[in-house]
C-alpha positions as CSV (number, residue, x, y, z in Angstrom):
1,M,82.7,94.8,118.6
2,I,84.2,91.7,117.4
3,E,86.4,91.7,114.2
4,N,88.3,89.0,112.6
5,I,91.9,89.5,111.0
6,R,92.5,86.9,108.8
7,N,95.5,85.5,107.8
8,Y,98.2,87.0,109.1
9,T,101.3,85.7,111.2
10,G,101.6,86.8,114.5
11,L,100.2,84.9,117.9
12,T,99.2,88.2,119.9
13,F,97.0,91.4,118.4
14,V,96.7,94.0,120.4
15,V,94.5,97.4,119.2
16,L,94.1,100.6,121.2
17,V,93.2,102.8,118.7
18,G,93.2,106.6,120.0
19,L,91.9,109.7,118.4
20,F,94.5,109.6,115.7
21,L,94.9,105.7,115.3
22,G,98.5,106.5,117.5
23,F,97.5,104.1,119.7
24,L,97.1,101.1,117.6
25,F,99.6,98.2,118.1
26,L,99.8,95.2,116.5
27,D,102.3,92.6,117.6
28,V,103.9,90.3,114.7
29,G,105.4,87.6,113.9
30,H,108.8,87.3,111.5
31,L,108.1,87.2,107.6
32,K,110.0,85.6,105.4
33,G,110.5,86.8,102.0
34,L,109.8,84.7,99.4
35,G,110.6,86.6,96.2
36,S,108.7,89.4,94.1
37,G,106.6,87.1,92.5
38,K,105.1,85.2,95.3
39,A,102.8,85.4,97.9
40,V,104.9,87.1,101.1
41,I,102.0,88.0,103.5
42,E,97.4,87.6,103.2
43,I,95.3,89.9,105.3
44,D,91.8,88.9,105.3
45,G,91.8,87.2,102.1
46,R,94.0,89.0,99.8
47,T,97.8,88.1,98.7
48,Y,100.6,90.5,98.3
49,D,103.5,89.2,96.6
50,G,107.4,90.5,97.5
51,Q,107.0,93.6,95.2
52,E,104.2,94.7,96.7
53,Y,105.5,94.3,100.3
54,Q,108.4,96.4,98.8
55,H,106.5,99.4,97.7
56,L,103.9,99.8,100.2
57,G,105.8,98.8,102.7
58,K,109.3,99.4,102.8
59,S,109.8,102.1,100.5
60,S,106.8,103.3,101.5
61,L,107.7,103.7,105.4
62,D,111.3,105.5,104.0
63,L,109.3,108.4,101.8
64,A,106.9,108.7,105.0
65,S,109.5,109.0,107.4
66,G,111.6,111.3,104.7
67,L,108.8,113.7,104.5
68,Q,109.0,113.9,108.3
69,M,105.2,112.3,108.5
70,Y,106.2,111.4,111.7
71,E,103.2,111.2,113.6
72,F,101.3,109.1,110.6
73,V,104.8,106.7,110.5
74,M,104.3,106.5,114.7
75,S,100.6,105.3,114.3
76,M,101.3,102.8,111.6
77,G,104.2,101.5,113.7
78,G,107.0,102.7,111.9
79,F,109.2,103.5,114.7
80,G,111.0,100.9,117.7
81,G,112.3,97.3,116.7
82,N,114.5,96.4,113.5
83,Q,113.9,97.1,110.4
84,E,112.1,94.4,109.0
85,E,109.6,94.8,112.0
86,T,108.7,98.2,111.2
87,T,108.4,97.2,108.0
88,E,105.9,94.6,108.2
89,S,104.5,96.9,110.9
90,F,103.8,99.7,108.8
91,F,102.8,97.3,106.0
92,V,99.9,95.6,107.6
93,K,98.7,98.4,109.3
94,R,98.3,101.0,106.5
95,M,96.6,97.7,104.6
96,I,94.1,97.4,107.8
97,L,93.3,101.5,107.7
98,R,92.7,101.1,104.1
99,D,90.0,98.2,104.6
100,A,88.7,100.4,107.3
101,A,88.8,103.5,104.9
102,E,86.5,101.4,102.6
103,K,84.0,100.3,105.5
104,F,83.7,103.8,106.8
105,G,83.7,105.3,103.5
106,L,86.1,107.6,103.6
107,H,88.3,109.0,100.7
108,P,90.0,112.4,100.7
109,S,89.5,114.5,97.6
110,D,92.3,115.6,95.6
111,E,92.0,119.1,97.0
112,E,92.2,117.8,100.5
113,I,95.1,115.7,99.8
114,S,97.3,118.9,97.7
115,D,96.4,121.1,101.2
116,Y,97.8,118.3,103.2
117,I,101.2,118.3,101.1
118,R,101.4,122.1,101.1
119,K,101.2,122.0,104.5
120,N,104.3,119.7,104.8
121,R,107.1,121.4,106.1
122,S,109.4,119.8,103.8
123,F,108.3,121.3,100.7
124,S,108.3,124.8,103.0
125,D,110.5,127.5,102.7
126,K,112.0,128.9,105.6
127,D,109.0,131.3,106.3
128,G,106.7,128.4,106.2
129,N,105.3,129.0,102.8
130,F,104.6,125.8,100.4
131,D,107.7,126.1,98.0
132,Q,107.0,124.8,94.4
133,T,110.4,124.4,93.5
134,R,111.4,122.7,96.2
135,Y,108.8,120.0,96.0
136,S,109.4,119.8,92.2
137,E,113.1,119.3,93.3
138,I,112.4,116.4,95.6
139,V,109.5,114.7,92.8
140,Q,112.1,114.5,90.1
141,N,115.2,113.8,92.3
142,G,114.7,112.9,95.3
143,I,112.1,110.2,95.9
144,G,113.3,108.3,92.3
145,R,115.8,106.2,94.0
146,L,112.9,104.8,96.3
147,G,111.1,103.9,93.5
148,M,108.6,105.9,94.1
149,T,106.5,109.0,92.2
150,E,104.3,111.8,92.9
151,R,101.6,109.4,93.1
152,D,102.9,107.7,96.1
153,I,103.5,111.1,97.6
154,R,99.7,111.7,97.3
155,D,98.8,108.4,98.2
156,I,100.9,108.4,101.8
157,A,99.0,112.0,101.9
158,S,95.8,109.8,101.5
159,D,96.3,107.5,103.8
160,A,97.5,110.0,107.1
161,L,94.4,112.0,106.1
162,I,92.5,108.6,106.6
163,A,94.1,108.2,109.9
164,G,93.1,111.4,110.8
165,K,89.3,111.6,109.7
166,L,88.9,107.9,111.0
167,G,90.3,108.8,114.5
168,E,87.5,111.7,114.2
169,I,84.9,109.0,113.2
170,L,86.0,106.6,116.2
171,G,86.7,109.4,118.9
172,T,87.6,106.4,121.0
173,G,90.5,104.5,123.0
174,L,90.0,101.0,121.9
175,A,91.2,98.2,124.3
176,V,91.6,94.6,123.6
177,N,91.7,91.1,125.0
178,E,94.7,89.2,123.5
179,K,93.8,86.0,121.8
180,V,96.1,83.8,121.2
181,V,96.8,81.4,118.1
182,A,98.1,78.5,117.4
183,E,101.7,78.6,117.2
184,G,101.5,75.8,114.5
185,S,99.0,77.4,111.8
186,A,99.8,78.1,108.7
187,L,99.6,81.3,107.1
188,K,97.0,81.0,105.2
189,R,95.1,79.1,107.9
190,Q,95.9,81.8,111.0
191,Q,92.8,84.1,112.2
192,V,93.3,86.6,115.0
193,T,90.1,87.7,116.5
194,A,90.4,91.2,118.5
195,Q,87.7,92.6,121.1
196,I,87.2,96.0,121.0
197,A,86.0,97.9,123.8
198,R,84.6,101.7,122.9
199,I,85.4,104.6,125.0
200,E,84.3,107.5,124.4
201,L,87.0,110.4,124.1
202,S,84.2,113.7,124.9
203,P,83.6,112.9,128.6
204,F,87.3,113.0,129.5
205,K,87.4,116.4,127.5
206,D,84.4,117.3,128.9
207,A,85.8,117.1,132.3
208,L,89.1,119.4,131.9
209,K,88.4,123.1,132.7
210,P,92.3,124.5,132.2
211,T,92.5,127.9,133.5
212,D,94.6,130.4,131.7
213,D,97.4,130.1,133.8
214,E,97.7,126.3,133.0
215,V,96.8,127.4,129.3
216,K,99.6,130.0,129.2
217,A,102.3,127.4,131.0
218,Y,101.0,124.9,128.2
219,W,101.3,127.3,125.1
220,E,104.9,128.7,126.6
221,T,106.2,125.2,125.8
222,I,104.8,124.8,122.2
223,Q,104.0,128.5,121.5
224,D,106.1,127.8,118.0
225,A,103.0,125.5,116.8
226,F,101.0,128.6,116.5
227,R,102.1,131.0,114.0
228,T,100.2,133.5,111.7
229,E,99.7,132.7,108.6
230,P,102.1,134.6,105.5
231,K,100.1,137.5,104.1
232,R,100.5,139.2,100.5
233,K,98.9,142.0,98.1
234,F,98.9,141.7,94.8
235,T,97.8,143.9,92.0
236,Y,96.7,141.4,88.7
237,F,94.7,140.9,85.6
238,V,93.5,137.9,83.9
239,A,93.7,137.9,80.2
240,S,91.6,135.6,78.4
241,A,90.9,134.8,74.2
242,Q,87.8,136.4,72.9
243,L,86.5,133.5,70.8
244,P,83.0,133.1,68.9
245,E,81.0,130.1,70.0
246,T,81.2,127.1,68.2
247,K,78.0,125.9,66.9
248,P,76.8,122.6,64.7
249,V,77.3,123.1,60.9
250,E,74.1,124.2,59.1
251,P,72.3,121.4,57.2
252,K,71.8,120.9,53.7
253,P,68.4,122.3,52.3
254,G,66.0,119.8,51.9
255,D,62.5,119.1,50.7
256,A,59.8,120.6,53.2
257,A,58.6,117.6,54.3
258,N,61.8,116.0,55.1
259,P,64.0,119.1,56.6
260,E,67.5,118.1,57.4
261,K,68.7,118.6,61.2
262,P,71.8,119.9,62.5
263,D,74.3,117.4,63.3
264,P,75.2,118.6,66.8
265,T,78.2,116.1,66.9
266,K,79.9,118.2,64.0
267,E,81.3,122.5,64.3
268,D,80.8,124.4,61.8
269,P,84.5,124.6,60.1
270,K,84.1,128.2,59.3
271,I,83.6,129.2,63.0
272,L,86.4,126.8,64.0
273,E,88.6,128.4,61.9
274,E,87.6,131.9,62.9
275,R,88.5,130.4,66.7
276,Q,91.9,129.2,65.4
277,R,92.5,132.7,63.8
278,K,91.7,134.7,66.7
279,Q,93.4,132.4,68.9
280,Q,96.9,132.7,67.3
281,E,96.0,136.4,67.0
282,F,95.8,136.8,71.3
283,V,98.5,134.2,71.9
284,E,101.0,136.5,69.5
285,N,99.4,139.9,71.2
286,F,100.1,138.6,74.5
287,D,103.6,137.3,73.8
288,D,104.2,140.9,72.7
289,M,102.8,142.4,75.8
290,L,104.8,140.3,78.1
291,N,107.7,140.6,76.3
292,E,107.3,144.5,76.5
293,L,106.4,144.7,80.4
294,Q,109.7,142.5,80.9
295,L,111.4,145.1,78.9
296,K,110.0,148.1,81.3
297,K,110.8,145.8,84.7
298,G,106.8,145.9,85.4
299,E,106.8,149.6,85.2
300,N,104.6,149.3,82.6
301,F,101.8,147.2,84.7
302,E,98.7,149.0,84.7
303,E,99.2,150.7,81.7
304,L,99.4,147.6,79.1
305,A,96.6,145.8,81.2
306,K,94.3,149.0,80.3
307,K,95.5,149.0,76.5
308,N,94.4,145.4,75.9
309,N,91.3,145.8,77.9
310,F,92.3,143.6,80.4
311,E,90.3,144.1,83.9
312,I,92.7,145.2,86.5
313,K,92.2,144.2,90.0
314,T,94.3,144.7,93.8
315,T,93.7,142.8,96.5
316,E,94.3,143.4,100.9
317,L,96.6,141.9,102.3
318,F,95.1,137.6,102.7
319,P,96.9,134.1,103.6
320,A,96.8,132.1,100.8
321,S,94.1,129.8,102.8
322,A,92.0,132.5,101.8
323,A,92.8,133.9,98.3
324,P,90.1,135.7,96.3
325,A,88.7,132.8,93.7
326,E,90.6,134.2,90.7
327,L,93.9,133.7,92.7
328,S,92.8,130.6,94.0
329,S,92.5,128.8,90.6
330,A,93.9,125.8,89.6
331,I,96.9,125.3,87.1
332,Y,95.5,124.4,83.9
333,K,96.6,120.9,83.2
334,S,99.2,120.7,85.4
335,A,100.8,117.3,86.2
336,R,101.8,118.0,89.4
337,G,98.1,120.1,90.4
338,G,98.6,122.6,92.6
339,R,97.1,126.3,93.0
340,A,97.9,129.7,91.2
341,V,98.1,131.4,94.6
342,D,100.3,128.6,95.9
343,L,103.1,130.0,93.1
344,L,102.5,133.4,93.7
345,F,103.0,132.9,97.6
346,N,106.5,131.4,96.5
347,M,107.1,134.3,94.7
348,K,111.1,135.5,95.8
349,E,111.3,139.5,95.7
350,T,115.0,140.6,94.7
351,S,116.6,143.3,93.9
352,D,115.7,143.2,90.3
353,P,112.2,145.1,90.2
354,F,111.0,142.3,87.7
355,S,111.0,139.6,90.3
356,K,107.7,140.9,91.7
357,I,106.1,140.3,88.5
358,S,104.6,136.7,88.5
359,D,105.0,134.7,85.3
360,A,102.1,134.4,83.1
361,L,100.0,131.2,84.9
362,Q,97.5,129.6,82.7
363,T,94.5,129.2,84.7
364,G,92.1,128.0,81.6
365,E,92.3,127.0,77.9
366,N,92.6,130.4,76.7
367,Q,93.4,132.2,80.1
368,W,96.4,133.7,82.0
369,L,96.7,135.1,85.3
370,V,99.4,137.6,85.3
371,A,100.0,139.3,89.5
372,R,102.4,141.6,90.8
373,L,103.5,141.7,94.5
374,D,102.7,144.7,96.4
375,G,103.3,143.6,99.7
376,E,103.7,141.4,102.5
377,E,103.4,140.4,106.1
378,P,105.5,137.5,106.8
379,S,104.6,134.3,109.4
380,R,105.2,135.3,113.3
381,V,104.6,133.5,116.5
382,K,101.2,134.4,117.8
383,T,101.1,135.9,121.3
384,F,99.3,134.8,123.7
385,E,96.2,136.4,123.3
386,E,96.2,135.6,119.5
387,A,96.8,131.6,120.3
388,R,95.0,131.4,123.6
389,E,91.7,129.6,122.5
390,E,93.6,127.2,120.2
391,S,95.9,126.9,122.9
392,R,93.3,125.8,125.0
393,A,91.4,123.4,122.5
394,Q,95.2,121.6,122.3
395,Y,95.7,121.2,125.8
396,I,92.4,120.1,126.7
397,Q,93.0,117.5,123.7
398,E,95.8,115.8,124.2
399,K,95.3,115.9,128.6
400,G,91.5,114.2,127.5
401,R,93.5,111.4,125.6
402,E,95.9,111.0,128.7
403,A,92.7,110.6,130.5
404,M,91.4,108.1,128.1
405,R,94.1,106.0,127.5
406,K,94.7,105.9,131.2
407,N,90.6,104.6,131.9
408,A,91.7,102.4,128.8
409,D,94.5,100.6,130.8
410,E,92.6,100.2,133.9
411,Q,90.0,98.6,132.0
412,L,92.1,95.9,130.8
């Protein structure tokens, strides 16, 4: 397969793409900054100015490194060399990655991105759980100095997911023949051609038949990587306002030959007024209930729920990844996104009994969830028996990559 990367400074383009693009290397030349409003670099017909280069390159590299996304940073050439070289490499490879994402149709969903962020250790508490408070502090106070926002965190997470998915699609080691471009070519006239030889990963993995002793020896060196998910148990209820359904305003009487039809775009003002009254009444009653719940430190949890005709439900111990549907509901109109269960797993129990009662979490336009923490099972390192299959799969994946890279080197 022949691919052309046009208008990029550099004499040699060497590509070795592994399962995670971790083997992608690009030799780049020195770039001179030309100011934020002028062209700094042009890749495959698109020109990027200094402001874009700073934001998508230097600032994004600092952010990804700060969030401990080391595997992604390494795959984008963000380590080694001086700062200018690593920034150039990170920027160019990130743009190439995005171009590849378009060609392969790789577009991580919002939920995939949120799940990736929730698993990032930078946002975890000491038990390894997603810490919404810590996340909010980093978003609001920690990344502004880089000129970054929550949107940038999600963009970098999306690119990391794309890198992983692209690696899965390729499933290959890619070796290339180096091509030298004339040194005198101007920036906008340079072209680098890379010849890519596809090597399937699966044969190298299939050839590996590790014994239990080999897998156990491997597991012993990285056993902290295999942990159980923390589990929690809750009793909860969902409070929602019972409002009359809206319907179009009734038409005025007309003659029998030309009866007036209801206008579906105009809602009956009487029903709207009744809905508003009911909604206000519900909010006031619900607020009184929450105050009473707090006054008695949550002891009257079931009593108040039954009094207000809210169905009480109790779960078994479960991990956040397998939460009941109602607890997995998204927080309504939250700028930060996230699910109710993430906040529930972020609750910190103290000597105050009321610490086991959650805030009223809005999960719909007129719907709130209130839960009580009934028990928990902290995360722990898995035994070898529990981690055997995961360890075996990771061993085969890792050793298969090593064999594939060795084979690719031998073909050069």
